C-alpha angles and dihedrals in degrees: 000000000000113000108240128201119210100051114138089201093056129086124189126200143144092245114114091193131022133198129242090257091053088050090055089049091053092050092049092049091047093053090048091052091050092050091048092054090061089062091045092053091050093050092044095055092042089056090047091053092046091048096231138085100211094122115081107233101180126078097172136037090236090061093051091047092048093051092046090051092048092050091048092052091048093050103037109016123229118328125198125229092274091057097251119130117257093205147356123297108283113265136201092246096103091047092050090048092050094047093047092044094050089050088055092045093050091045092051092048093048091049089053098252098128093162092055090049091053091046091051090052091053091047091053089050089052096046093050089049094053091044090053091049096054101032094053090203094134139047106243125197126222128199095242107027100035116205115341143125093292101037096086092060095040094047092046093050092048091049092048096047094046092049091048091048090055096045102047097064090057089068089067093062094115091054100044105018133244097290090043092052092049092047091050089049091054090048092051093047092051090046093049093048092045094050091045092052094047094045090048090049095054093042090051093055092077097032094109095059098031101049109011097052104149125072113202140165120260141168122244103218102171146323132274124206119192121196125209124191111213097169099066087218104074093246111160095234090054094061120087126192128214122193136200138165114247111238129202118193145143123237124181091344097310128107121231136188112193147150133213116296089219103040122207114269101232145033104290132075124222103221135059122236115269135050114358139164119241138177118230139180106255091209091052106024093186090068112094126189124230126180112245109178095152089054091051091052092049091048093050092049092048090050093050092047092050092049091047091051089048091055093047094047092044090054092052091043094053092044091050094049091051096047104033118100118251107281123228110255101216095040092057093061117120090222090066092047092048091050092050093049104036109008131105121273091266092049091050092050096045093045090066090067089069088067094063093042091051092050091052090055093045098051097035109186092353106097096187120113111204131196089249092059093047093046089052090051091049090053093049093051096040094244097175123206134009115342128212139206124220136172090217122203115241118224095191147325113242108209118210128209093242096063093270133115139191126223111224115196128210090230106077090205087076119078118225115268121221122220138181121236132024126320093224115142097009120143132231095261135060133196110241130177114194149158127223134247134179126233137166125240123179090344093308125114114232138180121240127195117224113198117211098170136019140170143182110265089214089065104031140037126205111226099176133103104248120112139195121285113264110198 
């Protein structure tokens, strides 16, 4: 991998090993650099808006180098050590894709289709991965090979396939239900990651002889340590450090300055400064091999664990699909779930009507409601705890102007339930399945009843064993 100046996450020294205190100092300096770049970005864009560059925006040489490097990448794309471009000039395609996709995601979420929003996110993840793989405008990093001439394509393809594997099962929501679609998504994600890790493991076994064919002499002139923050909060335990010697060498008349493609995970380098022997890729002389047996072992274990989890989850998924009662179609919709969880009061009330409509479709001419059907509904709508059945007495039906009505119960522990249509011909009772919750009113603890499913007793009959709560 070509050694690059101007990285705010990179520290260069002549120390082969460093102490824990020096590690803490690096982390502190890294966080200070990151904070300083926020001020640099603000000043940079302010100068751009003003149309002049009279205000000095850099306080350190590292900031100037980082901004210069970023501008060069934006204008010319990545260039290898020989100076040739590794890809086309960057385009606005990824930005357009992201903006359009987030508009779709936000629209789906606002409309109540949470499942579609999540599926859209995974599809964007997939599209950006495939775009990265075939545009070659970035330097990707893979688990086994690190950052080299082929990592951008490999990382992009893995990203695209994994995103696609997670998104496709969500399109079967109407057939297998919301929880079934999410479970199938998890199964496919574990399978995709497991297969990727195992394929990468076996491909990496012959990487030394297949890619890094030439062994040459080089000079170790220093050591580079690159920090990566995986916590998104700057916490010390979330920052990892990778280390590599810095090599200078000449190959076929051209000078190179590079570091390991797969850097060492940790603080300490493996070679002393001075003359050394390295293996390079003759087609991409900036790519340098480094043995990574611990990484191979970790990758193999991760692959095996993911495949094992896939098999276990697939078994439970198939068993569940074969034994679960037929799920109501309308009730399983993510729009109803989103309305119940995040909608306005009217949306929450009206969303409950979908439960009864879905049950009617699921049972067809059979008007019996069994414990299995209700338990399945409770699971789908995350009704936690013991659930109860009650033939609740109706105080009144409040008819609305927009062909809607609300059911008001005599028991104040029940909330009102919104319905579409007219309340003509309805009786003075209503079938309600609910769970309990506690709340405090005027310093007194009270019990509330939270309906998750209801039906008209003139159309359906409950044949299960659950009874009303007696408190």
